[in-house]
N, C-alpha and C positions, 0 to 999 in steps of 0.2 A: 384109599388108593384109586378106587374106581372114579371118584370125583376129580382127582388130579389128572387122570388119563383123559377124562372128558374135557378138562380145561385146556389140555395141551392140543387137542385135535383142532379146535378153531384157530389157535395160534399157528400151528403147522400149516393148516389149510390157507391161512392168509399169506404166509411166506411163500408157499408154492404159487398162489395166484399172483402175488407181486412179482415173482421171478418170471413167470410166463408173460405177464403184462409188460414187463421191461423188455423181454425179447421181442414182443410184437411192436412195441414203440421203436426199438432200435431198428428193426427191419423196415418199418415205415419211414424212418429217418434216412436209411441207406437208399431205399427206393426213390424217395423224394430227391436225393442228391442226383441220381442218374437221370431223373426226369428234368431237373432244372439245369444240369450241366450242359445239355445240348440244345437248349432253347435260348434265343436272344432275349434281352441284350446281354452281351458278354462283357464282364468287368476286367478287361485286359490290364488296365493300369493298376488295379488292386492286386491282380494276379502276379504281375511283375514285382510289385512291392513285397508281397508275401514270399515270393521266390527268393528275393534278396535277403529278407529277414531269416528265412529258414536255412538257406544255403550259405550265403556269404558270412553272415554273423555267426554261423556255427563252425566256420573253418578253424579258428584258433583252438577250440576245444577238441575238435575232431583230429586235427593235426597232432596235437600233443598225445592224445589217446592212441592213435594209430601207430605213432612212432614208438611209444613205450611198449605197445603190444608186440610189435615186431622184434624188439630187442629182448624182451622178457621171454617170449616163446622160443626164440633162438637159443637163449641161455639154458632154458629148461630142457630143450630137446637134445642139445649137444652131448651131455653125459650118456644118455640112453643109446645114441647112435655110436658113440665112441667105444662102448662095450663090445659092439659087434664089428668094429673096424669100418664103420660106414659113415664116417663124418662127411665124406664127399657128397652124400645124399641129402645133406642139410638144406640146401636151397630148394630142392624138389619138395621136401617135406613141408617147408615153410610156405611155399607157393600153393600147394594143395590145401593146406589148412586155412590159409588166409582167404583164398579166393572162394573156396567151397563153403566155409562156415564162419570163420572168425570175423572177416571183413563185414559182411552183411549184418551179422548178429550184433557185433559191438557197435556199429554205427546206428542200428535201429534202437538199441537200448539207450545209447547216449541221446539220440533224438527224442525218444519217448520221454526222457527225463527233462530235457531242455525245451523242446518244441511243444510236446504234448501238454505239459503243465502250463506253458505260456498261453497256448490256445484256449485251454479250459478256463484259466483265470481271466483272460481278456474278455472272452465272450460271456462268461459267467457274470463278470462285473457289469457288463452292458445289459445283461438280462435283469439283474436285481435293481439296477438304477433306472430301468424302463427306457433305456436308449433304443432297444430293439422295437418296442412299441411305438416310439417316436418316429423311427424310420418307416414303419408301416403306415403311420398317419401321413407322412410326407410323400407317399406314393413311391417309396423305394422298397425293393424286394430285399429284406434283410437276410433271408436264407441264401439267396444268390450272392449277395455282396460279402457276407461273413463266412458262410459255410463252404459254398462251392469253390470260392477262390482259395481258401486255406487247404481244403482237402486235395484239390488239384495241384497246388504248390508242393505239398508234402509228397504226393505221388510222383511228381516230376523230379524233385530235388534229392530225395533220399537215394535213388539209384546213382545219381551223380556223386553224391557224398560217399557212397560205398566204393565206387571206382577210385575216388581220391584217397580214401582210407586204405584200400588195397595197395596203392602205389606208395603211400607214406610208410605203411607197415613193412613193405618189401625193402624200402630204402633203409629203414632202421635195422632190418635183418642183415642187409648187405654190409652196413658199417660194422656190425658185430662180427660177421663172417670174415670180412676183410681184415679186421684187427687180429683175429685168432688163426685163421687158416690162410691168410694172404691170397684170397681169391679175387681176381679182377672183376670189374663191373660187367664186362662183356661175358665172361664165363658164368658169372652168377645169373644174369638174366637169360642167358642161353638155356641154362638148366631149369630156370623158372618157367619159361614158355614151352619148353619141351615136355614138362610134366602135366600141364593143364590142357584140357580139351575144350572144344566149343560147347559141349554139354555143361561143363563146369561154369563157363562164362555166362551162358544163357540162363542157366538155373539160378545163378547169383543175381542176374539182372531182374529176372521175374520175381524172385523172392523179395528183392529190394522194393519193387513196385508194390507188392502186396503189403510189405511192412510199412511203406510210406502211406498207403491208403488207410491202413489200420490206425496209425498214429493220428492222422488228420481227422478221420471220421469219429474216433472215440473222443478225442479232445473237443471237437465241435459239439458232439452229442451231449457230453457231460456239461459243457458250458451253456449250451442252448436250453437245457432243461434244469439248470440250477435254481434253487429257491432258498428262502430263509436268510436273506441278507448276506453280510460278509462271511458268515459261517458257511453258507452254501457255496460261496466262491472258493473258499479254501478246500472244501470237500470236493468240489468239482475238479480242481486242479490235482488234488491227491488221487482221486479215483481214476482220472484220465491216465496218469502215469502207471498206476498199478494194473489196471485192466489192459492197457496197451502192452505192457511187458508180458503179462500172462498170455495174451493172444499171440504175441510174437513168438514165444516159446512153442506154443501149440502149432503155429504155422511152420516154424522151423522143423518140427518133428514130422509133420505131414509132408513137407517138401522133401525131406531126407528120404522118406519111404518111397515117394514117387520117383525121385531121381535114381535111387538105387534099383528100383524095378526096371526103369528104362535102361540103365547101364547094364543090367544082367540079361536083357532081351537078346 
């Protein structure tokens, strides 16, 4: 038994060392991004291309998801409000839920699955096929061209996608409310905007910026440090999605605590 315990200690020590070394590498990667992002030359053409890929190409999936979320949440909330005779509060409830939490969270999770995996796989494949090394030899800064543009694009586009998701989800909710309670569009959106505050809007935008940065930096980090051929590319794409989603939930929890503290001041 004593020998088995002695065998476990080096293994545990190696895992702990590997964990903290990974944190140090990730911090150096993030710090390098902020150093490179504000130094010329600026890759505006590649940035616009990435914004198009991340934003415009995600619209069909985001539209369908947001519309379904609005309808489903409305249907799920109606019976509970009807028990208390408060069906008229349905637009207010939907607006608060969508703007404060569901819009940013659903959009970020969808983007983590679609965009994060794509970034991780794309940069990972370039890494294992030595295309990044070739860019360095040709006097091109691969970090600025590949990482800075993608992280900046996700940071810009995710908040825009969140606002679009909020609108689509509210439209889906309106169609459901109109079909059941015969509420007009004007009345519906009057109750929607009456229920939300500037704090709700700004907290949603700031959360979305953080979510977008997280998705971009995790995907780029995993792809940029992938190894072991095609197996490493698949692992980079998979871990980019898993870690991004994990961090998004943690950031959502922290943002909720901060906003509630500000709201109670």
